[in-house]
C-alpha positions in Angstrom: -10.2 20.7 -13.5 -8.6 17.3 -12.8 -11.3 15.6 -14.9 -9.9 17.4 -17.9 -6.3 16.7 -17.0 -7.2 13.0 -16.4 -8.6 12.6 -19.9 -5.2 13.7 -21.2 -3.2 11.6 -18.8 -5.4 8.5 -19.5 -4.5 8.8 -23.2 -1.0 7.7 -22.4 0.3 4.2 -21.4 -0.3 3.9 -17.6 3.2 3.1 -16.4 5.0 5.6 -18.6 2.7 8.5 -17.6 3.0 7.6 -14.0 6.8 8.1 -14.1 6.3 11.3 -16.2 3.8 12.8 -13.8 6.0 12.0 -10.8 9.0 13.6 -12.4 6.9 16.7 -13.1 5.8 16.8 -9.5 9.5 16.7 -8.4 10.3 19.5 -10.8 7.6 21.7 -9.4 8.6 20.8 -5.9 12.2 22.0 -6.6 11.1 25.3 -8.2 11.1 28.6 -6.2 7.7 28.7 -4.4 7.0 25.2 -5.7 6.3 23.7 -2.3 4.0 26.6 -1.4 2.1 26.2 -4.6 1.6 22.4 -4.1 0.6 22.9 -0.5 -1.9 25.6 -1.4 -3.8 23.3 -3.7 -3.3 19.9 -2.0 -2.5 20.1 1.8 -5.4 19.3 4.1 -6.4 20.9 7.4 -5.3 18.2 9.8 -6.9 19.7 12.9 -8.7 17.0 14.8 -7.5 14.2 12.5 -4.2 13.4 14.2 -3.7 9.7 15.2 -1.2 8.1 17.5 -0.5 4.4 17.0 2.5 2.2 17.8 4.2 5.3 19.3 4.0 7.1 16.0 2.1 10.4 15.4 0.2 10.5 12.2 -0.8 14.0 11.0 -4.0 12.5 9.5 -5.2 9.0 8.9 -4.9 9.0 5.0 -1.8 7.3 3.7 -0.5 6.2 0.3 -0.5 2.5 -0.3 2.6 0.5 -1.4 3.1 0.2 -5.1 3.0 3.9 -6.0 6.4 5.0 -4.8 8.1 1.6 -4.9 11.7 2.9 -4.6 11.2 5.9 -2.2 12.0 8.4 -5.0 9.2 10.9 -4.1 8.7 10.9 -0.3 9.2 14.6 0.2 7.0 15.5 -2.8 4.2 13.1 -1.6 4.4 14.6 1.9 3.6 18.0 0.3 0.4 16.5 -1.1 -0.8 16.0 2.4 -0.5 12.3 3.0 -0.4 11.3 6.7 2.0 8.5 5.8 3.6 6.8 2.8 4.3 3.1 2.3 7.2 2.3 0.0 7.7 -0.9 -1.9 7.1 -3.7 -2.3 10.9 -3.9 -2.1 13.0 -7.0 -2.4 16.6 -7.7 -1.2 17.9 -7.5 -4.7 16.8 -5.3 -7.6 14.6 -7.0 -10.1 12.8 -5.8 -13.3 9.4 -7.3 -12.5 7.1 -8.8 -15.2 7.2 -7.9 -18.9 5.4 -4.8 -20.0 2.6 -3.8 -20.5 1.7 -4.8 -16.9 -0.6 -2.0 -15.8 -4.1 -1.5 -17.2 -6.9 1.0 -16.6 -10.6 -0.1 -16.4 -12.3 3.3 -16.5 -15.8 1.9 -16.6 -15.1 0.2 -13.3 -12.8 2.9 -11.8 -10.3 0.2 -11.4 -6.8 -1.0 -12.3 -5.3 -4.3 -13.1 -1.6 -4.7 -12.5 0.9 -7.6 -12.7 4.0 -5.5 -11.9 5.8 -8.4 -10.2 7.7 -6.5 -7.5 9.7 -4.4 -9.9 12.1 -2.4 -7.8 15.7 -1.3 -7.4 16.3 -3.3 -4.2 16.0 -2.6 -0.5 19.6 -1.1 -0.1 18.8 1.5 -2.9 15.6 2.5 -1.2 17.4 2.8 2.2 19.9 5.2 0.7 17.2 7.5 -0.6 15.3 7.5 2.7 18.4 8.6 4.5 18.2 11.8 2.4 14.5 12.6 2.9 13.9 16.1 4.4 10.2 15.7 5.5 9.2 14.1 8.8 6.4 12.1 7.2 5.9 8.6 8.5 7.2 5.9 6.1 6.3 2.3 6.0 8.5 -0.3 4.4 6.6 -3.0 2.5 8.9 -6.0 2.0 8.7 -9.1 -0.2 10.8 -11.9 -1.7 12.7 -12.0 -5.0 11.0 -13.9 -7.8 13.9 -16.4 -8.1 13.9 -17.2 -4.4 12.1 -20.5 -3.7 9.4 -20.3 -1.0 11.5 -22.6 1.2 14.1 -19.8 1.3 11.7 -16.8 1.5 12.5 -16.2 5.2 16.0 -15.1 4.2 14.7 -12.6 1.7 12.3 -11.0 4.2 15.0 -10.9 6.8 17.4 -9.1 4.4 14.7 -6.6 3.5 13.9 -6.0 7.1 17.5 -5.4 8.1 18.2 -3.1 5.1 15.3 -0.8 5.9 15.2 -1.0 9.7 17.0 2.3 10.4 15.1 4.3 7.8 11.4 3.3 8.1 8.9 3.7 10.9 7.0 0.5 10.4 7.1 -2.7 8.3 4.5 -4.5 6.2 5.1 -8.1 5.2 3.7 -8.7 1.8 2.7 -12.4 1.1 -0.5 -11.5 -0.7 0.5 -10.1 -4.1 -0.9 -12.3 -6.9 1.9 -11.3 -9.3 4.8 -13.3 -7.9 4.4 -17.0 -8.6 3.7 -19.0 -5.5 3.9 -16.0 -3.1 0.3 -16.4 -1.8 1.2 -19.9 -0.6 3.1 -18.1 2.2 -0.3 -17.0 3.6 -0.9 -20.6 4.6 -0.8 -21.2 8.3 2.5 -22.9 9.0 4.8 -21.1 6.6 3.2 -17.7 7.6 3.6 -18.5 11.3 7.3 -19.5 10.8 8.0 -16.3 8.8 6.4 -13.9 11.2 7.9 -15.6 14.3 11.3 -15.3 12.7 10.9 -11.6 11.9 9.6 -10.8 15.3 12.5 -12.6 16.9 14.9 -10.4 15.0 12.8 -7.3 15.7 12.8 -8.0 19.5 16.5 -8.1 19.5 16.7 -4.5 18.4 17.0 -1.7 21.0 13.8 -0.2 19.8 11.7 -2.7 17.8 9.5 -1.5 14.9 5.9 -2.2 14.3 5.4 -5.1 11.9 2.1 -5.6 10.0 0.9 -8.2 7.7 -0.8 -7.4 4.3 -3.4 -9.9 3.3 -5.4 -10.7 0.2 -9.2 -10.1 -0.1 -9.6 -13.6 -1.5 -9.1 -15.4 1.8 -11.9 -17.7 3.2 -13.3 -17.2 6.7 -11.3 -20.2 7.8 -8.1 -18.6 6.4 -8.9 -15.3 8.1 -9.4 -17.1 11.4 -5.9 -18.5 10.9 -4.5 -15.1 10.2 -6.1 -13.6 13.3 -4.6 -16.4 15.4 -1.1 -16.0 13.9 -1.1 -12.2 14.3 -2.1 -12.5 17.9 0.3 -15.4 18.6 3.3 -13.5 17.0 2.2 -10.2 18.6 2.2 -8.4 15.3 1.4 -4.7 15.3 -1.5 -5.1 12.9 -2.9 -6.0 9.5 -3.1 -4.2 6.2 -6.4 -5.2 4.5 -6.5 -5.7 1.6 -4.2 -6.3 -1.4 -5.6 -6.7 -4.9 -8.0 -9.4 -5.9 -7.8 -12.1 -8.6 -11.6 -12.0 -9.0 -13.2 -10.5 -12.0 -16.8 -10.8 -10.8 -19.3 -8.0 -11.5 -17.1 -5.9 -13.8 -18.6 -3.6 -16.4 -15.5 -3.9 -18.6 -16.2 -6.2 -21.5 -15.1 -9.8 -21.0 -13.1 -9.7 -24.3 -11.1 -6.8 -23.0 -10.4 -8.5 -19.7 -9.2 -11.6 -21.5 -6.9 -9.5 -23.6 -5.4 -8.0 -20.5 -4.9 -11.3 -18.8 -3.7 -12.1 -15.3 -3.1 -9.5 -12.6 -4.4 -8.1 -9.4 -7.6 -5.9 -9.6 -7.8 -2.8 -7.4 -10.2 0.1 -7.1 -14.0 0.3 -6.6 -14.7 -3.3 -7.4 -12.7 -4.5 -4.4 -14.2 -1.9 -2.0 -17.0 -4.1 -0.6 -14.9 -7.2 -0.1 -12.1 -5.2 1.6 -14.7 -3.7 4.0 -16.1 -7.2 4.7 -12.6 -8.5 5.5 -11.9 -5.5 7.8 -15.2 -5.9 9.7 -14.6 -9.7 10.0 -11.1 -9.3 11.5 -12.2 -6.4 13.8 -15.2 -8.3 15.2 -13.4 -11.7 15.5 -10.5 -10.1 17.3 -12.7 -7.9 19.5 -11.1 -4.9 17.9 -7.7 -5.9 19.4 -5.8 -5.9 16.0 -5.1 -2.5 14.5 -6.1 -2.5 10.8 -4.9 -0.2 8.0 -7.6 -0.3 5.3 -6.9 -0.2 1.6 -9.2 -1.1 -1.2 -11.6 1.1 -3.2 -11.2 4.4 -1.2 -12.0 7.3 -3.5 -14.0 9.6 -1.2 -14.4 10.6 2.5 -17.5 8.4 2.6 -15.4 5.4 1.4 -12.8 6.2 4.1 -15.4 6.5 6.8 -16.9 3.2 5.7 -13.6 1.5 6.4 -13.1 3.3 9.8 -16.6 2.3 10.8 -15.8 -1.3 9.9 -12.9 -1.3 12.3 -9.9 0.3 10.6 -7.7 2.8 12.3 -6.0 4.2 9.2 -6.7 4.2 5.5 -4.6 4.1 2.4 -5.3 5.1 -1.2 -3.8 4.0 -4.5 -6.2 3.6 -7.4 -8.4 6.4 -5.9 -5.4 8.7 -6.1 -5.0 8.0 -9.8 -8.7 8.5 -10.5 -9.4 11.4 -8.2 -6.1 13.3 -8.5 -3.7 15.2 -6.2 -6.4 16.8 -4.0 -7.8 13.4 -2.8 -6.2 13.7 0.7 -7.5 17.2 1.1 -11.0 16.1 0.1 -11.1 13.0 2.3 -9.7 14.9 5.3 -12.3 17.7 4.9 -15.1 15.0 4.7 -13.8 13.2 7.8 -13.6 16.4 9.8 -17.2 17.1 9.0 
Protein backbone atom coordinates (compact mmCIF):
# COMPACT_ATOMS: atom_id res chain seq x y z
CA UNK A 1 0.00 0.00 0.00
CA UNK A 2 2.66 2.51 1.01
CA UNK A 3 4.68 1.69 -2.13
CA UNK A 4 1.83 3.14 -4.20
CA UNK A 5 1.46 6.18 -1.93
CA UNK A 6 5.22 6.71 -1.99
CA UNK A 7 5.25 6.98 -5.78
CA UNK A 8 2.74 9.80 -5.52
CA UNK A 9 4.57 11.52 -2.67
CA UNK A 10 7.92 11.23 -4.46
CA UNK A 11 6.49 13.10 -7.45
CA UNK A 12 6.47 16.27 -5.33
CA UNK A 13 9.37 18.43 -4.16
CA UNK A 14 10.71 16.76 -0.97
CA UNK A 15 10.55 19.65 1.47
CA UNK A 16 7.09 20.86 0.45
CA UNK A 17 5.53 17.37 0.55
CA UNK A 18 7.09 16.78 3.98
CA UNK A 19 5.21 19.76 5.40
CA UNK A 20 2.04 18.76 3.54
CA UNK A 21 2.09 15.20 4.86
CA UNK A 22 2.73 16.34 8.43
CA UNK A 23 -0.14 18.82 8.25
CA UNK A 24 -2.30 15.95 6.99
CA UNK A 25 -1.24 13.75 9.90
CA UNK A 26 -2.15 16.52 12.34
CA UNK A 27 -5.56 16.90 10.68
CA UNK A 28 -6.30 13.16 11.00
CA UNK A 29 -5.04 13.17 14.59
CA UNK A 30 -7.51 15.93 15.51
CA UNK A 31 -10.50 14.23 13.87
CA UNK A 32 -12.99 12.16 15.91
CA UNK A 33 -11.50 8.66 16.19
CA UNK A 34 -8.38 9.98 14.43
CA UNK A 35 -6.00 8.83 17.17
CA UNK A 36 -7.56 5.37 17.20
CA UNK A 37 -7.24 5.03 13.43
CA UNK A 38 -3.55 6.03 13.47
CA UNK A 39 -2.83 3.70 16.38
CA UNK A 40 -4.59 0.77 14.75
CA UNK A 41 -2.34 0.99 11.70
CA UNK A 42 0.92 2.17 13.22
CA UNK A 43 1.38 1.50 16.94
CA UNK A 44 3.62 -1.45 17.83
CA UNK A 45 3.30 -4.04 20.55
CA UNK A 46 5.93 -2.76 22.98
CA UNK A 47 5.85 -5.80 25.28
CA UNK A 48 9.39 -6.86 26.08
CA UNK A 49 10.92 -3.88 24.25
CA UNK A 50 10.96 -1.38 27.10
CA UNK A 51 14.30 0.21 27.89
CA UNK A 52 15.43 2.21 30.92
CA UNK A 53 18.36 4.57 30.47
CA UNK A 54 19.48 7.70 32.34
CA UNK A 55 16.46 7.31 34.59
CA UNK A 56 14.14 7.52 31.57
CA UNK A 57 11.70 4.78 30.56
CA UNK A 58 11.50 4.23 26.81
CA UNK A 59 8.42 2.29 25.62
CA UNK A 60 10.52 0.82 22.83
CA UNK A 61 14.04 1.44 21.48
CA UNK A 62 13.01 3.01 18.15
CA UNK A 63 13.16 6.80 18.03
CA UNK A 64 12.84 9.52 15.41
CA UNK A 65 16.12 11.29 14.65
CA UNK A 66 16.57 15.04 14.72
CA UNK A 67 15.80 16.91 11.53
CA UNK A 68 12.30 15.57 10.95
CA UNK A 69 10.36 17.61 13.51
CA UNK A 70 12.78 20.48 13.89
CA UNK A 71 10.39 22.83 15.69
CA UNK A 72 8.45 20.36 17.88
CA UNK A 73 5.25 20.90 15.89
CA UNK A 74 4.15 17.25 15.70
CA UNK A 75 5.22 15.55 18.94
CA UNK A 76 1.80 14.16 19.87
CA UNK A 77 1.11 12.97 16.32
CA UNK A 78 4.51 11.23 16.11
CA UNK A 79 3.88 9.61 19.49
CA UNK A 80 0.75 8.07 17.99
CA UNK A 81 2.90 6.49 15.26
CA UNK A 82 4.57 4.44 17.96
CA UNK A 83 7.99 6.04 18.36
CA UNK A 84 9.69 5.31 21.65
CA UNK A 85 11.18 8.80 21.63
CA UNK A 86 11.47 11.84 19.37
CA UNK A 87 14.45 14.14 19.00
CA UNK A 88 13.60 17.69 17.95
CA UNK A 89 15.92 20.14 16.23
CA UNK A 90 18.53 20.94 15.47
CA UNK A 91 17.39 24.16 17.17
CA UNK A 92 19.47 27.30 17.49
CA UNK A 93 19.07 30.18 19.98
CA UNK A 94 17.62 32.49 17.34
CA UNK A 95 15.34 31.62 14.45
CA UNK A 96 17.09 31.30 11.10
CA UNK A 97 15.91 30.41 7.58
CA UNK A 98 18.65 27.91 6.78
CA UNK A 99 20.17 27.53 3.33
CA UNK A 100 18.51 28.45 0.07
CA UNK A 101 16.00 26.03 -1.47
CA UNK A 102 16.06 23.48 -2.98
CA UNK A 103 18.05 21.89 -0.16
CA UNK A 104 16.61 18.38 0.18
CA UNK A 105 17.04 15.73 -2.52
CA UNK A 106 16.00 12.09 -2.92
CA UNK A 107 18.29 9.40 -4.32
CA UNK A 108 15.79 6.55 -4.86
CA UNK A 109 18.31 4.27 -6.55
CA UNK A 110 20.36 4.36 -3.34
CA UNK A 111 17.45 4.67 -0.90
CA UNK A 112 19.09 7.83 0.34
CA UNK A 113 18.68 11.55 0.84
CA UNK A 114 21.01 14.49 0.48
CA UNK A 115 20.22 17.56 2.55
CA UNK A 116 21.84 20.90 3.13
CA UNK A 117 19.08 22.38 5.27
CA UNK A 118 21.42 24.51 7.37
CA UNK A 119 19.66 24.36 10.73
CA UNK A 120 16.48 26.04 9.50
CA UNK A 121 14.29 26.48 12.59
CA UNK A 122 12.13 28.94 14.48
CA UNK A 123 14.48 29.17 17.45
CA UNK A 124 14.76 27.36 20.77
CA UNK A 125 12.25 29.57 22.66
CA UNK A 126 9.53 28.81 20.08
CA UNK A 127 10.16 25.06 20.35
CA UNK A 128 10.06 25.31 24.14
CA UNK A 129 6.64 26.98 24.06
CA UNK A 130 5.24 24.16 21.92
CA UNK A 131 6.69 21.45 24.13
CA UNK A 132 4.98 22.98 27.15
CA UNK A 133 1.67 22.20 25.42
CA UNK A 134 2.34 18.59 24.40
CA UNK A 135 -0.18 16.07 25.71
CA UNK A 136 1.66 12.78 25.23
CA UNK A 137 4.26 11.49 27.66
CA UNK A 138 6.72 10.50 24.93
CA UNK A 139 10.39 11.07 25.71
CA UNK A 140 11.74 14.12 23.86
CA UNK A 141 15.36 14.92 23.12
CA UNK A 142 16.57 18.43 22.35
CA UNK A 143 19.22 18.62 19.63
CA UNK A 144 21.02 21.96 19.92
CA UNK A 145 23.37 23.85 17.60
CA UNK A 146 24.77 27.29 16.91
CA UNK A 147 23.43 29.99 14.64
CA UNK A 148 25.15 30.31 11.27
CA UNK A 149 26.27 33.90 11.93
CA UNK A 150 27.85 33.00 15.28
CA UNK A 151 31.65 32.60 15.01
CA UNK A 152 33.07 29.33 16.33
CA UNK A 153 34.87 31.32 19.03
CA UNK A 154 31.47 32.32 20.44
CA UNK A 155 29.70 29.01 19.80
CA UNK A 156 29.68 28.10 23.50
CA UNK A 157 27.26 30.97 24.15
CA UNK A 158 24.81 29.65 21.55
CA UNK A 159 24.87 26.12 22.93
CA UNK A 160 24.34 27.47 26.44
CA UNK A 161 21.36 29.55 25.32
CA UNK A 162 19.78 26.56 23.57
CA UNK A 163 20.40 24.39 26.60
CA UNK A 164 18.81 26.88 28.99
CA UNK A 165 15.82 27.50 26.72
CA UNK A 166 14.94 23.80 26.43
CA UNK A 167 16.04 22.53 29.84
CA UNK A 168 12.59 22.39 31.42
CA UNK A 169 10.82 20.85 28.44
CA UNK A 170 13.10 18.06 27.11
CA UNK A 171 14.26 14.81 28.68
CA UNK A 172 17.78 14.72 27.25
CA UNK A 173 20.08 16.86 25.12
CA UNK A 174 22.17 16.19 22.03
CA UNK A 175 25.03 18.53 21.15
CA UNK A 176 25.29 18.73 17.37
CA UNK A 177 28.75 19.70 16.13
CA UNK A 178 28.68 17.27 13.20
CA UNK A 179 26.31 18.69 10.59
CA UNK A 180 28.14 19.37 7.32
CA UNK A 181 25.69 22.14 6.38
CA UNK A 182 26.76 24.96 8.70
CA UNK A 183 30.11 26.43 7.61
CA UNK A 184 32.90 25.57 10.03
CA UNK A 185 30.67 23.66 12.45
CA UNK A 186 32.57 20.37 12.18
CA UNK A 187 35.72 22.14 13.37
CA UNK A 188 34.08 22.07 16.80
CA UNK A 189 34.59 18.28 16.78
CA UNK A 190 38.32 18.85 17.17
CA UNK A 191 39.66 17.88 20.59
CA UNK A 192 40.24 21.20 22.37
CA UNK A 193 37.16 23.18 21.27
CA UNK A 194 34.94 20.14 21.85
CA UNK A 195 36.34 19.52 25.32
CA UNK A 196 35.82 23.17 26.23
CA UNK A 197 32.23 23.18 24.94
CA UNK A 198 31.19 19.96 26.69
CA UNK A 199 32.87 20.89 29.98
CA UNK A 200 31.00 24.19 29.92
CA UNK A 201 27.62 22.57 29.31
CA UNK A 202 28.20 19.92 31.95
CA UNK A 203 29.18 22.60 34.48
CA UNK A 204 25.87 24.37 33.88
CA UNK A 205 24.01 21.05 33.88
CA UNK A 206 25.47 20.00 37.22
CA UNK A 207 24.29 23.24 38.79
CA UNK A 208 20.69 22.19 38.14
CA UNK A 209 18.67 20.45 40.86
CA UNK A 210 18.15 17.51 38.50
CA UNK A 211 20.71 17.44 35.66
CA UNK A 212 19.66 16.15 32.24
CA UNK A 213 21.53 13.56 30.16
CA UNK A 214 23.74 15.23 27.54
CA UNK A 215 24.87 13.26 24.48
CA UNK A 216 27.20 14.17 21.61
CA UNK A 217 26.24 13.61 17.96
CA UNK A 218 29.23 12.74 15.77
CA UNK A 219 29.95 12.47 12.06
CA UNK A 220 30.61 9.16 10.31
CA UNK A 221 33.63 10.70 8.58
CA UNK A 222 35.89 10.79 11.65
CA UNK A 223 39.19 8.91 11.64
CA UNK A 224 40.10 6.31 14.26
CA UNK A 225 42.33 8.88 15.96
CA UNK A 226 39.48 11.38 16.09
CA UNK A 227 37.14 8.72 17.49
CA UNK A 228 39.70 7.97 20.18
CA UNK A 229 39.67 11.66 21.10
CA UNK A 230 35.86 11.64 21.19
CA UNK A 231 35.82 8.63 23.53
CA UNK A 232 38.36 10.30 25.82
CA UNK A 233 36.41 13.57 25.91
CA UNK A 234 33.04 11.89 26.53
CA UNK A 235 34.51 9.92 29.41
CA UNK A 236 36.38 12.93 30.78
CA UNK A 237 33.30 15.18 30.71
CA UNK A 238 31.05 12.35 31.99
CA UNK A 239 28.65 12.78 29.08
CA UNK A 240 25.63 10.47 29.06
CA UNK A 241 26.43 9.01 25.65
CA UNK A 242 26.96 9.41 21.92
CA UNK A 243 24.61 9.61 18.93
CA UNK A 244 26.31 7.87 16.00
CA UNK A 245 26.12 9.00 13.30
CA UNK A 246 25.16 12.16 11.45
CA UNK A 247 25.14 12.40 7.65
CA UNK A 248 28.25 11.85 5.57
CA UNK A 249 29.95 14.09 3.01
CA UNK A 250 31.16 11.00 1.13
CA UNK A 251 29.63 10.02 -2.20
CA UNK A 252 31.46 6.71 -2.60
CA UNK A 253 29.67 3.67 -4.03
CA UNK A 254 26.46 5.40 -5.04
CA UNK A 255 24.29 4.11 -7.91
CA UNK A 256 22.95 7.60 -8.62
CA UNK A 257 24.67 8.99 -11.75
CA UNK A 258 27.64 11.28 -11.10
CA UNK A 259 26.09 14.02 -13.23
CA UNK A 260 23.00 14.05 -11.02
CA UNK A 261 25.13 14.20 -7.87
CA UNK A 262 27.09 17.10 -9.29
CA UNK A 263 23.87 18.90 -10.11
CA UNK A 264 22.64 18.41 -6.54
CA UNK A 265 25.91 19.66 -5.08
CA UNK A 266 26.92 19.84 -1.43
CA UNK A 267 25.06 18.32 1.49
CA UNK A 268 24.95 15.47 3.95
CA UNK A 269 24.11 12.00 2.66
CA UNK A 270 21.81 9.77 4.73
CA UNK A 271 20.10 6.42 4.26
CA UNK A 272 21.37 3.01 3.20
CA UNK A 273 24.77 4.23 1.89
CA UNK A 274 25.78 5.32 5.40
CA UNK A 275 24.57 2.15 7.14
CA UNK A 276 27.83 0.20 7.13
CA UNK A 277 30.02 3.11 8.19
CA UNK A 278 27.60 4.03 10.98
CA UNK A 279 27.75 0.46 12.29
CA UNK A 280 31.56 0.48 12.09
CA UNK A 281 31.71 3.67 14.17
CA UNK A 282 29.30 2.24 16.76
CA UNK A 283 31.26 -0.99 17.06
CA UNK A 284 34.55 0.90 17.35
CA UNK A 285 33.27 3.16 20.14
CA UNK A 286 31.60 0.29 21.99
CA UNK A 287 34.71 -1.92 21.92
CA UNK A 288 37.20 0.87 22.65
CA UNK A 289 35.15 2.08 25.61
CA UNK A 290 34.48 -1.44 26.88
CA UNK A 291 30.76 -0.79 26.31
CA UNK A 292 30.80 1.95 28.96
CA UNK A 293 29.37 4.67 26.67
CA UNK A 294 25.66 4.35 25.79
CA UNK A 295 25.17 4.83 22.04
CA UNK A 296 22.06 5.88 20.13
CA UNK A 297 22.43 4.51 16.62
CA UNK A 298 21.26 6.33 13.52
CA UNK A 299 22.21 5.74 9.92
CA UNK A 300 20.60 3.48 7.32
CA UNK A 301 17.99 1.83 9.54
CA UNK A 302 15.08 0.64 7.38
CA UNK A 303 14.23 -2.78 8.84
CA UNK A 304 14.34 -4.80 12.06
CA UNK A 305 17.50 -6.48 10.75
CA UNK A 306 19.14 -3.06 10.32
CA UNK A 307 18.15 -2.10 13.86
CA UNK A 308 19.40 -5.41 15.25
CA UNK A 309 22.73 -4.89 13.45
CA UNK A 310 23.18 -1.62 15.32
CA UNK A 311 22.18 -3.14 18.66
CA UNK A 312 24.56 -6.06 18.11
CA UNK A 313 27.34 -3.56 17.36
CA UNK A 314 26.85 -1.94 20.76
CA UNK A 315 23.98 0.54 20.50
CA UNK A 316 21.30 0.75 23.19
CA UNK A 317 18.68 2.68 21.18
CA UNK A 318 18.13 3.35 17.47
CA UNK A 319 16.73 6.23 15.46
CA UNK A 320 15.22 6.40 11.98
CA UNK A 321 14.93 9.29 9.56
CA UNK A 322 15.53 8.40 5.91
CA UNK A 323 14.11 4.92 6.54
CA UNK A 324 10.91 6.54 7.81
CA UNK A 325 10.53 8.42 4.54
CA UNK A 326 11.19 5.36 2.38
CA UNK A 327 9.34 2.76 4.48
CA UNK A 328 6.39 4.84 5.65
CA UNK A 329 4.40 5.33 8.87
CA UNK A 330 4.39 1.64 9.90
CA UNK A 331 8.19 1.46 10.15
CA UNK A 332 8.22 1.48 13.97
CA UNK A 333 5.60 -1.25 14.13
CA UNK A 334 7.58 -3.42 11.69
CA UNK A 335 10.93 -2.88 13.41
CA UNK A 336 9.48 -3.59 16.86
CA UNK A 337 7.76 -6.76 15.61
CA UNK A 338 11.07 -7.95 14.16
CA UNK A 339 13.01 -7.12 17.31
CA UNK A 340 10.49 -9.00 19.46
CA UNK A 341 10.97 -12.11 17.30
